[in-house]
KETIMI-481874 format. One record per residue (C-alpha): residue number from 0; residue in three letters; x, y, z. Coordinates in steps of 0.5 Angstrom, whole numbers, plus 500, padded with zeros to 3 digits. Example, Ala and Ser with C-alpha at 12.3 -4.5 7.8 and 13.67 -1.06 7.14 Angstrom:
2
+-----+---------+------+-------+-----+
| num | residuo | east | north |  up |
+-----+---------+------+-------+-----+
|   0 |     Ala |  525 |   491 | 516 |
|   1 |     Ser |  527 |   498 | 514 |
+-----+---------+------+-------+-----+
This chain:
496
+-----+---------+------+-------+-----+
| num | residuo | east | north |  up |
+-----+---------+------+-------+-----+
|   0 |     Met |  486 |   537 | 529 |
|   1 |     Ala |  482 |   543 | 530 |
|   2 |     Ala |  475 |   540 | 533 |
|   3 |     Arg |  471 |   545 | 530 |
|   4 |     Lys |  463 |   543 | 529 |
|   5 |     Ser |  463 |   545 | 522 |
|   6 |     Val |  468 |   541 | 520 |
|   7 |     Tyr |  466 |   534 | 524 |
|   8 |     Leu |  458 |   535 | 523 |
|   9 |     Trp |  458 |   530 | 518 |
|  10 |     Glu |  462 |   525 | 521 |
|  11 |     Phe |  459 |   526 | 528 |
|  12 |     Asn |  452 |   525 | 525 |
|  13 |     Arg |  455 |   519 | 521 |
|  14 |     Met |  460 |   516 | 526 |
|  15 |     Ser |  459 |   518 | 533 |
|  16 |     Met |  461 |   513 | 538 |
|  17 |     Thr |  460 |   514 | 545 |
|  18 |     Glu |  466 |   513 | 550 |
|  19 |     Ser |  463 |   508 | 554 |
|  20 |     Thr |  462 |   504 | 547 |
|  21 |     Ala |  469 |   505 | 546 |
|  22 |     Asn |  471 |   503 | 553 |
|  23 |     Gln |  467 |   496 | 552 |
|  24 |     Val |  471 |   495 | 546 |
|  25 |     Arg |  478 |   496 | 549 |
|  26 |     Thr |  476 |   491 | 555 |
|  27 |     Ala |  472 |   486 | 551 |
|  28 |     Arg |  479 |   482 | 549 |
|  29 |     Ser |  486 |   482 | 551 |
|  30 |     Pro |  489 |   488 | 548 |
|  31 |     Ser |  495 |   484 | 546 |
|  32 |     Leu |  492 |   478 | 543 |
|  33 |     Val |  487 |   483 | 539 |
|  34 |     Leu |  494 |   487 | 537 |
|  35 |     Ala |  497 |   480 | 535 |
|  36 |     Phe |  491 |   477 | 531 |
|  37 |     Leu |  490 |   484 | 527 |
|  38 |     Cys |  497 |   484 | 525 |
|  39 |     Val |  496 |   477 | 522 |
|  40 |     Ala |  490 |   479 | 518 |
|  41 |     Gly |  494 |   486 | 516 |
|  42 |     Phe |  500 |   482 | 515 |
|  43 |     Met |  497 |   477 | 510 |
|  44 |     Thr |  494 |   483 | 506 |
|  45 |     Phe |  501 |   487 | 506 |
|  46 |     Val |  505 |   481 | 504 |
|  47 |     Asp |  501 |   480 | 497 |
|  48 |     Val |  503 |   487 | 495 |
|  49 |     Ser |  510 |   485 | 494 |
|  50 |     Ile |  510 |   477 | 494 |
|  51 |     Val |  509 |   477 | 486 |
|  52 |     Asn |  515 |   481 | 485 |
|  53 |     Val |  520 |   476 | 485 |
|  54 |     Ser |  516 |   471 | 481 |
|  55 |     Leu |  514 |   476 | 476 |
|  56 |     Pro |  520 |   474 | 471 |
|  57 |     Thr |  517 |   467 | 472 |
|  58 |     Ile |  510 |   469 | 471 |
|  59 |     Glu |  512 |   473 | 465 |
|  60 |     Arg |  515 |   467 | 462 |
|  61 |     Glu |  510 |   462 | 463 |
|  62 |     Leu |  503 |   466 | 462 |
|  63 |     Gly |  506 |   470 | 456 |
|  64 |     Ile |  505 |   476 | 459 |
|  65 |     Thr |  508 |   482 | 455 |
|  66 |     Glu |  513 |   487 | 459 |
|  67 |     Thr |  508 |   493 | 459 |
|  68 |     Tyr |  502 |   489 | 462 |
|  69 |     Leu |  507 |   485 | 467 |
|  70 |     Gln |  506 |   492 | 472 |
|  71 |     Tyr |  498 |   490 | 472 |
|  72 |     Val |  499 |   484 | 476 |
|  73 |     Val |  502 |   489 | 482 |
|  74 |     Thr |  498 |   495 | 480 |
|  75 |     Ala |  491 |   491 | 480 |
|  76 |     Tyr |  491 |   489 | 487 |
|  77 |     Gly |  493 |   496 | 490 |
|  78 |     Thr |  488 |   500 | 485 |
|  79 |     Val |  482 |   496 | 487 |
|  80 |     Leu |  484 |   496 | 494 |
|  81 |     Gly |  485 |   503 | 494 |
|  82 |     Gly |  479 |   505 | 491 |
|  83 |     Phe |  474 |   501 | 495 |
|  84 |     Leu |  478 |   502 | 502 |
|  85 |     Leu |  474 |   508 | 504 |
|  86 |     Leu |  467 |   504 | 503 |
|  87 |     Gly |  470 |   498 | 506 |
|  88 |     Gly |  471 |   503 | 512 |
|  89 |     Arg |  464 |   505 | 512 |
|  90 |     Leu |  461 |   498 | 512 |
|  91 |     Ala |  465 |   496 | 518 |
|  92 |     Asp |  463 |   502 | 522 |
|  93 |     Thr |  456 |   500 | 520 |
|  94 |     Phe |  455 |   493 | 520 |
|  95 |     Gly |  461 |   491 | 525 |
|  96 |     Arg |  468 |   491 | 524 |
|  97 |     Arg |  469 |   484 | 526 |
|  98 |     Arg |  464 |   482 | 521 |
|  99 |     Met |  467 |   486 | 515 |
| 100 |     Leu |  474 |   483 | 517 |
| 101 |     Arg |  471 |   476 | 517 |
| 102 |     Gly |  468 |   477 | 510 |
| 103 |     Gly |  474 |   480 | 507 |
| 104 |     Leu |  478 |   474 | 510 |
| 105 |     Val |  474 |   469 | 506 |
| 106 |     Gly |  473 |   474 | 500 |
| 107 |     Phe |  481 |   474 | 500 |
| 108 |     Ala |  482 |   467 | 501 |
| 109 |     Leu |  477 |   465 | 495 |
| 110 |     Ala |  481 |   470 | 490 |
| 111 |     Ser |  487 |   468 | 492 |
| 112 |     Leu |  485 |   461 | 490 |
| 113 |     Leu |  483 |   464 | 483 |
| 114 |     Ala |  490 |   467 | 482 |
| 115 |     Gly |  493 |   461 | 484 |
| 116 |     Leu |  489 |   457 | 478 |
| 117 |     Ala |  490 |   462 | 473 |
| 118 |     Gln |  491 |   460 | 466 |
| 119 |     Gly |  492 |   467 | 463 |
| 120 |     Pro |  494 |   474 | 464 |
| 121 |     Ala |  487 |   476 | 464 |
| 122 |     Met |  485 |   471 | 469 |
| 123 |     Leu |  491 |   473 | 474 |
| 124 |     Ile |  490 |   480 | 473 |
| 125 |     Val |  482 |   480 | 475 |
| 126 |     Ala |  484 |   475 | 481 |
| 127 |     Arg |  489 |   480 | 483 |
| 128 |     Gly |  483 |   486 | 483 |
| 129 |     Leu |  479 |   481 | 487 |
| 130 |     Gln |  484 |   480 | 492 |
| 131 |     Gly |  485 |   488 | 493 |
| 132 |     Leu |  477 |   488 | 494 |
| 133 |     Gly |  478 |   483 | 499 |
| 134 |     Ser |  483 |   487 | 502 |
| 135 |     Ala |  479 |   493 | 502 |
| 136 |     Phe |  475 |   490 | 507 |
| 137 |     Ile |  480 |   487 | 512 |
| 138 |     Ala |  485 |   493 | 512 |
| 139 |     Pro |  480 |   499 | 515 |
| 140 |     Ala |  477 |   494 | 519 |
| 141 |     Ala |  483 |   492 | 522 |
| 142 |     Leu |  486 |   498 | 523 |
| 143 |     Ser |  480 |   501 | 526 |
| 144 |     Leu |  479 |   496 | 531 |
| 145 |     Leu |  486 |   497 | 533 |
| 146 |     Thr |  485 |   505 | 534 |
| 147 |     Thr |  479 |   503 | 538 |
| 148 |     Thr |  482 |   498 | 542 |
| 149 |     Phe |  488 |   503 | 544 |
| 150 |     Ala |  487 |   510 | 547 |
| 151 |     Gln |  490 |   515 | 544 |
| 152 |     Gly |  497 |   517 | 547 |
| 153 |     Pro |  503 |   512 | 548 |
| 154 |     Ala |  499 |   506 | 548 |
| 155 |     Arg |  496 |   507 | 541 |
| 156 |     Thr |  503 |   510 | 539 |
| 157 |     Arg |  506 |   503 | 541 |
| 158 |     Ala |  500 |   499 | 537 |
| 159 |     Leu |  501 |   503 | 531 |
| 160 |     Gly |  509 |   502 | 531 |
| 161 |     Val |  508 |   495 | 531 |
| 162 |     Trp |  503 |   496 | 526 |
| 163 |     Gly |  507 |   500 | 522 |
| 164 |     Gly |  513 |   495 | 523 |
| 165 |     Ile |  509 |   489 | 521 |
| 166 |     Ser |  507 |   493 | 514 |
| 167 |     Gly |  514 |   495 | 512 |
| 168 |     Leu |  516 |   488 | 514 |
| 169 |     Ala |  511 |   484 | 510 |
| 170 |     Ser |  513 |   488 | 504 |
| 171 |     Val |  520 |   485 | 505 |
| 172 |     Val |  518 |   478 | 507 |
| 173 |     Gly |  513 |   478 | 501 |
| 174 |     Val |  519 |   478 | 496 |
| 175 |     Ile |  523 |   473 | 500 |
| 176 |     Leu |  517 |   468 | 501 |
| 177 |     Gly |  516 |   469 | 494 |
| 178 |     Gly |  523 |   467 | 492 |
| 179 |     Leu |  522 |   461 | 496 |
| 180 |     Leu |  515 |   459 | 493 |
| 181 |     Thr |  517 |   460 | 486 |
| 182 |     Glu |  523 |   456 | 486 |
| 183 |     Gly |  520 |   451 | 490 |
| 184 |     Pro |  513 |   448 | 489 |
| 185 |     Gly |  512 |   454 | 484 |
| 186 |     Trp |  509 |   461 | 483 |
| 187 |     Arg |  502 |   459 | 484 |
| 188 |     Trp |  503 |   457 | 491 |
| 189 |     Ile |  505 |   465 | 493 |
| 190 |     Phe |  497 |   465 | 492 |
| 191 |     Ile |  495 |   459 | 494 |
| 192 |     Ile |  498 |   459 | 501 |
| 193 |     Asn |  493 |   465 | 503 |
| 194 |     Val |  487 |   460 | 502 |
| 195 |     Pro |  488 |   456 | 509 |
| 196 |     Ile |  491 |   462 | 513 |
| 197 |     Gly |  485 |   467 | 511 |
| 198 |     Leu |  479 |   461 | 512 |
| 199 |     Val |  482 |   460 | 519 |
| 200 |     Ala |  483 |   467 | 521 |
| 201 |     Ala |  476 |   468 | 519 |
| 202 |     Leu |  474 |   462 | 524 |
| 203 |     Leu |  478 |   464 | 529 |
| 204 |     Ala |  476 |   472 | 529 |
| 205 |     Pro |  470 |   471 | 534 |
| 206 |     Leu |  474 |   468 | 539 |
| 207 |     Val |  479 |   474 | 539 |
| 208 |     Val |  476 |   480 | 537 |
| 209 |     Ala |  470 |   483 | 540 |
| 210 |     Glu |  465 |   486 | 535 |
| 211 |     Ser |  465 |   494 | 534 |
| 212 |     Arg |  460 |   498 | 530 |
| 213 |     Asp |  458 |   505 | 531 |
| 214 |     Pro |  451 |   505 | 533 |
| 215 |     Glu |  448 |   511 | 530 |
| 216 |     Gln |  451 |   510 | 523 |
| 217 |     Arg |  446 |   511 | 518 |
| 218 |     Arg |  446 |   505 | 513 |
| 219 |     Lys |  447 |   509 | 507 |
| 220 |     Phe |  453 |   508 | 503 |
| 221 |     Asp |  457 |   512 | 497 |
| 222 |     Val |  457 |   506 | 492 |
| 223 |     Ala |  457 |   510 | 487 |
| 224 |     Gly |  463 |   514 | 489 |
| 225 |     Ala |  467 |   508 | 490 |
| 226 |     Val |  466 |   505 | 483 |
| 227 |     Val |  467 |   512 | 480 |
| 228 |     Leu |  474 |   513 | 484 |
| 229 |     Thr |  476 |   506 | 483 |
| 230 |     Ala |  474 |   507 | 475 |
| 231 |     Gly |  478 |   513 | 475 |
| 232 |     Leu |  485 |   510 | 478 |
| 233 |     Val |  484 |   504 | 474 |
| 234 |     Leu |  484 |   508 | 468 |
| 235 |     Leu |  489 |   513 | 470 |
| 236 |     Ile |  494 |   507 | 471 |
| 237 |     Tyr |  492 |   503 | 465 |
| 238 |     Thr |  493 |   509 | 461 |
| 239 |     Leu |  500 |   511 | 464 |
| 240 |     Gly |  502 |   504 | 462 |
| 241 |     Gln |  500 |   504 | 455 |
| 242 |     Thr |  503 |   510 | 453 |
| 243 |     Val |  509 |   506 | 452 |
| 244 |     Ser |  506 |   503 | 446 |
| 245 |     Trp |  501 |   509 | 445 |
| 246 |     Gly |  505 |   515 | 446 |
| 247 |     Trp |  503 |   521 | 450 |
| 248 |     Asp |  501 |   525 | 444 |
| 249 |     Ser |  496 |   519 | 441 |
| 250 |     Ala |  489 |   520 | 441 |
| 251 |     Ala |  488 |   514 | 445 |
| 252 |     Thr |  492 |   517 | 451 |
| 253 |     Ile |  489 |   524 | 450 |
| 254 |     Cys |  482 |   521 | 450 |
| 255 |     Cys |  483 |   516 | 456 |
| 256 |     Leu |  487 |   522 | 460 |
| 257 |     Val |  480 |   526 | 459 |
| 258 |     Ala |  476 |   521 | 461 |
| 259 |     Val |  480 |   520 | 468 |
| 260 |     Met |  479 |   527 | 469 |
| 261 |     Val |  472 |   527 | 468 |
| 262 |     Leu |  472 |   521 | 473 |
| 263 |     Leu |  476 |   524 | 478 |
| 264 |     Thr |  472 |   530 | 478 |
| 265 |     Gly |  465 |   526 | 478 |
| 266 |     Phe |  468 |   523 | 484 |
| 267 |     Val |  468 |   530 | 487 |
| 268 |     Phe |  461 |   532 | 485 |
| 269 |     Val |  459 |   525 | 487 |
| 270 |     Glu |  462 |   526 | 494 |
| 271 |     Arg |  459 |   533 | 495 |
| 272 |     Arg |  452 |   531 | 493 |
| 273 |     Ala |  452 |   524 | 497 |
| 274 |     Ser |  448 |   524 | 503 |
| 275 |     Ala |  453 |   519 | 506 |
| 276 |     Pro |  460 |   521 | 502 |
| 277 |     Leu |  466 |   516 | 502 |
| 278 |     Ile |  470 |   522 | 504 |
| 279 |     Pro |  467 |   528 | 508 |
| 280 |     Leu |  471 |   533 | 503 |
| 281 |     Ser |  471 |   538 | 509 |
| 282 |     Ile |  476 |   533 | 513 |
| 283 |     Phe |  482 |   536 | 508 |
| 284 |     Arg |  481 |   542 | 511 |
| 285 |     Gln |  485 |   539 | 517 |
| 286 |     Lys |  493 |   540 | 515 |
| 287 |     Val |  495 |   534 | 519 |
| 288 |     Ile |  491 |   529 | 515 |
| 289 |     Arg |  492 |   533 | 508 |
| 290 |     Gly |  499 |   533 | 509 |
| 291 |     Ala |  500 |   526 | 512 |
| 292 |     Asn |  496 |   523 | 506 |
| 293 |     Ile |  499 |   526 | 501 |
| 294 |     Thr |  506 |   524 | 504 |
| 295 |     Ala |  504 |   517 | 504 |
| 296 |     Val |  502 |   517 | 497 |
| 297 |     Phe |  509 |   519 | 495 |
| 298 |     Met |  512 |   514 | 500 |
| 299 |     Leu |  509 |   508 | 498 |
| 300 |     Gly |  510 |   510 | 491 |
| 301 |     Thr |  517 |   510 | 493 |
| 302 |     Leu |  517 |   503 | 497 |
| 303 |     Val |  513 |   499 | 492 |
| 304 |     Thr |  517 |   502 | 486 |
| 305 |     Leu |  523 |   500 | 490 |
| 306 |     Phe |  521 |   492 | 491 |
| 307 |     Phe |  518 |   492 | 484 |
| 308 |     Phe |  524 |   494 | 480 |
| 309 |     Ala |  530 |   491 | 485 |
| 310 |     Ser |  527 |   484 | 484 |
| 311 |     Leu |  527 |   485 | 476 |
| 312 |     Tyr |  534 |   488 | 477 |
| 313 |     Met |  537 |   483 | 481 |
| 314 |     Gln |  534 |   477 | 476 |
| 315 |     Gln |  535 |   480 | 469 |
| 316 |     Val |  542 |   484 | 470 |
| 317 |     Leu |  545 |   481 | 476 |
| 318 |     Asn |  542 |   474 | 474 |
| 319 |     Tyr |  540 |   472 | 481 |
| 320 |     Ser |  535 |   466 | 482 |
| 321 |     Pro |  528 |   467 | 485 |
| 322 |     Val |  531 |   464 | 492 |
| 323 |     Thr |  537 |   469 | 492 |
| 324 |     Thr |  533 |   475 | 490 |
| 325 |     Gly |  528 |   473 | 496 |
| 326 |     Leu |  534 |   472 | 501 |
| 327 |     Ala |  537 |   479 | 498 |
| 328 |     Tyr |  532 |   482 | 501 |
| 329 |     Leu |  533 |   479 | 508 |
| 330 |     Pro |  537 |   485 | 511 |
| 331 |     Ile |  532 |   490 | 509 |
| 332 |     Ala |  527 |   486 | 513 |
| 333 |     Val |  531 |   487 | 519 |
| 334 |     Ile |  533 |   494 | 518 |
| 335 |     Ile |  525 |   496 | 517 |
| 336 |     Ser |  524 |   493 | 523 |
| 337 |     Val |  529 |   496 | 527 |
| 338 |     Gly |  527 |   503 | 524 |
| 339 |     Ala |  520 |   502 | 526 |
| 340 |     Gly |  522 |   501 | 533 |
| 341 |     Val |  527 |   506 | 533 |
| 342 |     Ser |  522 |   511 | 530 |
| 343 |     Gln |  517 |   509 | 535 |
| 344 |     Gln |  521 |   511 | 541 |
| 345 |     Leu |  523 |   518 | 538 |
| 346 |     Val |  516 |   520 | 536 |
| 347 |     Asn |  514 |   519 | 543 |
| 348 |     Lys |  520 |   522 | 546 |
| 349 |     Phe |  521 |   528 | 541 |
| 350 |     Ala |  515 |   529 | 535 |
| 351 |     Ala |  513 |   526 | 529 |
| 352 |     Lys |  515 |   531 | 524 |
| 353 |     Pro |  523 |   531 | 524 |
| 354 |     Val |  523 |   523 | 525 |
| 355 |     Leu |  519 |   523 | 518 |
| 356 |     Ile |  523 |   527 | 515 |
| 357 |     Val |  530 |   524 | 517 |
| 358 |     Gly |  527 |   517 | 514 |
| 359 |     Leu |  524 |   520 | 508 |
| 360 |     Val |  531 |   523 | 506 |
| 361 |     Leu |  535 |   516 | 508 |
| 362 |     Ala |  530 |   513 | 503 |
| 363 |     Thr |  531 |   518 | 498 |
| 364 |     Ser |  539 |   517 | 499 |
| 365 |     Gly |  538 |   509 | 498 |
| 366 |     Leu |  534 |   510 | 492 |
| 367 |     Leu |  540 |   514 | 489 |
| 368 |     Leu |  545 |   509 | 491 |
| 369 |     Leu |  541 |   504 | 487 |
| 370 |     Trp |  541 |   509 | 481 |
| 371 |     Arg |  548 |   509 | 480 |
| 372 |     Ala |  549 |   501 | 481 |
| 373 |     Pro |  553 |   498 | 476 |
| 374 |     Ala |  551 |   492 | 471 |
| 375 |     Asp |  557 |   488 | 475 |
| 376 |     Ala |  554 |   490 | 482 |
| 377 |     Ser |  557 |   487 | 488 |
| 378 |     Tyr |  551 |   485 | 493 |
| 379 |     Val |  556 |   487 | 499 |
| 380 |     Val |  559 |   494 | 496 |
| 381 |     Asp |  553 |   496 | 491 |
| 382 |     Val |  546 |   493 | 493 |
| 383 |     Leu |  546 |   492 | 501 |
| 384 |     Pro |  548 |   499 | 503 |
| 385 |     Ala |  543 |   502 | 498 |
| 386 |     Phe |  538 |   497 | 501 |
| 387 |     Leu |  540 |   498 | 508 |
| 388 |     Ile |  539 |   506 | 508 |
| 389 |     Ala |  533 |   506 | 504 |
| 390 |     Gly |  530 |   500 | 509 |
| 391 |     Leu |  532 |   504 | 515 |
| 392 |     Gly |  529 |   510 | 512 |
| 393 |     Leu |  522 |   507 | 510 |
| 394 |     Gly |  522 |   503 | 517 |
| 395 |     Met |  523 |   510 | 520 |
| 396 |     Ala |  517 |   513 | 516 |
| 397 |     Phe |  512 |   508 | 517 |
| 398 |     Val |  510 |   510 | 525 |
| 399 |     Pro |  510 |   518 | 524 |
| 400 |     Ile |  506 |   517 | 518 |
| 401 |     Gln |  501 |   513 | 522 |
| 402 |     Val |  501 |   518 | 528 |
| 403 |     Ala |  500 |   524 | 523 |
| 404 |     Ala |  494 |   520 | 520 |
| 405 |     Phe |  490 |   519 | 527 |
| 406 |     Ala |  493 |   525 | 530 |
| 407 |     Gly |  487 |   528 | 534 |
| 408 |     Val |  482 |   524 | 530 |
| 409 |     Arg |  476 |   522 | 535 |
| 410 |     Glu |  474 |   514 | 536 |
| 411 |     Ala |  468 |   515 | 532 |
| 412 |     Asp |  472 |   518 | 526 |
| 413 |     Ser |  477 |   512 | 526 |
| 414 |     Gly |  474 |   509 | 520 |
| 415 |     Val |  474 |   514 | 515 |
| 416 |     Ala |  481 |   516 | 518 |
| 417 |     Ala |  483 |   509 | 517 |
| 418 |     Gly |  480 |   508 | 510 |
| 419 |     Leu |  483 |   515 | 508 |
| 420 |     Ile |  491 |   513 | 510 |
| 421 |     Asn |  490 |   506 | 507 |
| 422 |     Thr |  487 |   509 | 501 |
| 423 |     Ser |  493 |   514 | 500 |
| 424 |     Gln |  498 |   508 | 501 |
| 425 |     Glu |  495 |   503 | 496 |
| 426 |     Ala |  494 |   508 | 491 |
| 427 |     Gly |  500 |   511 | 492 |
| 428 |     Gly |  504 |   504 | 491 |
| 429 |     Ala |  500 |   503 | 485 |
| 430 |     Leu |  501 |   510 | 482 |
| 431 |     Gly |  508 |   510 | 484 |
| 432 |     Val |  510 |   503 | 480 |
| 433 |     Ala |  505 |   506 | 474 |
| 434 |     Val |  509 |   512 | 473 |
| 435 |     Ala |  516 |   509 | 474 |
| 436 |     Ala |  514 |   504 | 469 |
| 437 |     Thr |  512 |   509 | 464 |
| 438 |     Val |  518 |   513 | 465 |
| 439 |     Ala |  523 |   507 | 465 |
| 440 |     Phe |  519 |   503 | 459 |
| 441 |     Ser |  518 |   509 | 455 |
| 442 |     Arg |  525 |   508 | 452 |
| 443 |     Val |  525 |   500 | 451 |
| 444 |     Pro |  524 |   500 | 443 |
| 445 |     Glu |  530 |   505 | 442 |
| 446 |     Leu |  534 |   501 | 447 |
| 447 |     Val |  532 |   494 | 444 |
| 448 |     Ala |  534 |   497 | 437 |
| 449 |     Trp |  540 |   499 | 440 |
| 450 |     Ala |  542 |   493 | 443 |
| 451 |     Gly |  540 |   488 | 438 |
| 452 |     Thr |  543 |   481 | 439 |
| 453 |     Asp |  549 |   483 | 443 |
| 454 |     Pro |  549 |   480 | 450 |
| 455 |     Gly |  553 |   486 | 453 |
| 456 |     Arg |  549 |   491 | 450 |
| 457 |     Ile |  542 |   487 | 452 |
| 458 |     Val |  545 |   488 | 460 |
| 459 |     Gln |  546 |   495 | 459 |
| 460 |     Ala |  539 |   496 | 456 |
| 461 |     Arg |  536 |   493 | 462 |
| 462 |     Leu |  540 |   497 | 467 |
| 463 |     Ser |  539 |   503 | 463 |
| 464 |     Val |  531 |   502 | 464 |
| 465 |     Phe |  532 |   500 | 472 |
| 466 |     His |  536 |   506 | 473 |
| 467 |     Glu |  531 |   511 | 470 |
| 468 |     Ala |  526 |   507 | 475 |
| 469 |     Phe |  530 |   508 | 481 |
| 470 |     Leu |  531 |   515 | 479 |
| 471 |     Val |  524 |   516 | 479 |
| 472 |     Gly |  523 |   512 | 486 |
| 473 |     Ala |  528 |   517 | 489 |
| 474 |     Gly |  524 |   523 | 486 |
| 475 |     Leu |  518 |   520 | 489 |
| 476 |     Ala |  521 |   520 | 496 |
| 477 |     Phe |  524 |   527 | 495 |
| 478 |     Ala |  517 |   529 | 494 |
| 479 |     Ala |  515 |   526 | 500 |
| 480 |     Val |  520 |   530 | 504 |
| 481 |     Leu |  518 |   537 | 501 |
| 482 |     Val |  510 |   535 | 503 |
| 483 |     Ala |  513 |   533 | 510 |
| 484 |     Leu |  516 |   539 | 511 |
| 485 |     Thr |  509 |   543 | 511 |
| 486 |     Leu |  507 |   539 | 517 |
| 487 |     Pro |  506 |   542 | 523 |
| 488 |     Met |  510 |   539 | 529 |
| 489 |     Met |  506 |   534 | 533 |
| 490 |     Arg |  507 |   529 | 538 |
| 491 |     Ala |  504 |   522 | 539 |
| 492 |     Thr |  500 |   525 | 546 |
| 493 |     Ala |  497 |   531 | 543 |
| 494 |     Thr |  490 |   532 | 541 |
| 495 |     Lys |  488 |   538 | 537 |
+-----+---------+------+-------+-----+
């Protein structure tokens, strides 16, 4: 990124961290131990994006959630997380990254307990939103601590490679663990298991991670910006989901979309006038940051769409049990890790852009294979190849996305960069599922009428829904390819 004074004036005044302070952070604790601890904290929040997927049919049945509202069990988490991530990053930079990490862990654990005790759809969806709020403090603080612990170059690239691999691996471990818990002690334990982990991690944090903050950070926070942004995202995702029953041309849909535009426009207005905005809009002048975050939106939309609908496809079309469905994702867990490891080496040796593009092309191909999977699909012949190709591609894409998001970012700007890339990922995942669900479920009434009570037709109707969802996922991945093509060539050790 170009180090122009006009671009970084806002960040310098708000987030300046001296090199000596950064060095103190690096040497205060063993970098390897810090990385391991941060990955555990991040892993817990990443897992909860996908751990509910395998449990969705069981939750739908036991809590009486309609198909239209089922997606909100997934999107409520990602939407609130994405909306408050930037505020979480700002609070971490000011009051202490470790302090915010600990607060987020405690809040996440308590919200998980509430979700595990949920007695109805509303209580579960609200609890999922509160989990997202807790994660909004954990994720940026953890990633910011990582980037201030490791200097830019091969060391940071290796650390980001581990972080990227963990985030991808967690998505798969989530569905495996979700299946085992759902068929074992019950779906409520997919949430309750977070309680002891979160509380113990919060207690251990002072022993592992040194405190880190920006000593010159002003204690002013753009709470209004966070609220307006989250409200806009929540209303957008809710509106997309409701178009299935409302219709695109209904007064309710049109009014809600107008309200979304007003809220998102209001967010830009708030950011321009705020003395301490969540996002310094000048940061989007940086081509790498802009391109990396747009690519991340599409890429995570692809990932979350894949796990959401593949879980439903395997259980409702192929008649897999929750455990079998979870275990079916095991090869993806392996291949995502392999992809992240290979990507880390390639990014260091060559450049981030070509690695990112290859990964996204593979992800597109994997989704297209699922688009053509039949109702009597063989796991080995039809499902596994698609999983391996898509998983390898997504694993390869995680590392260069992180490298691009932090390319040339000063240590003082690590909070805003961490918050921005996490916001793009979480918002992208929620929006991806919402768009895919809107397209796929729009034909449900027509297909239900066509299928009637014929078991064969019911399976074909479900298959048609999931095929359309996988095609939308492939479209999101291809859109990510097109955006990635506009990125400049960049190496992990480069500063711009």
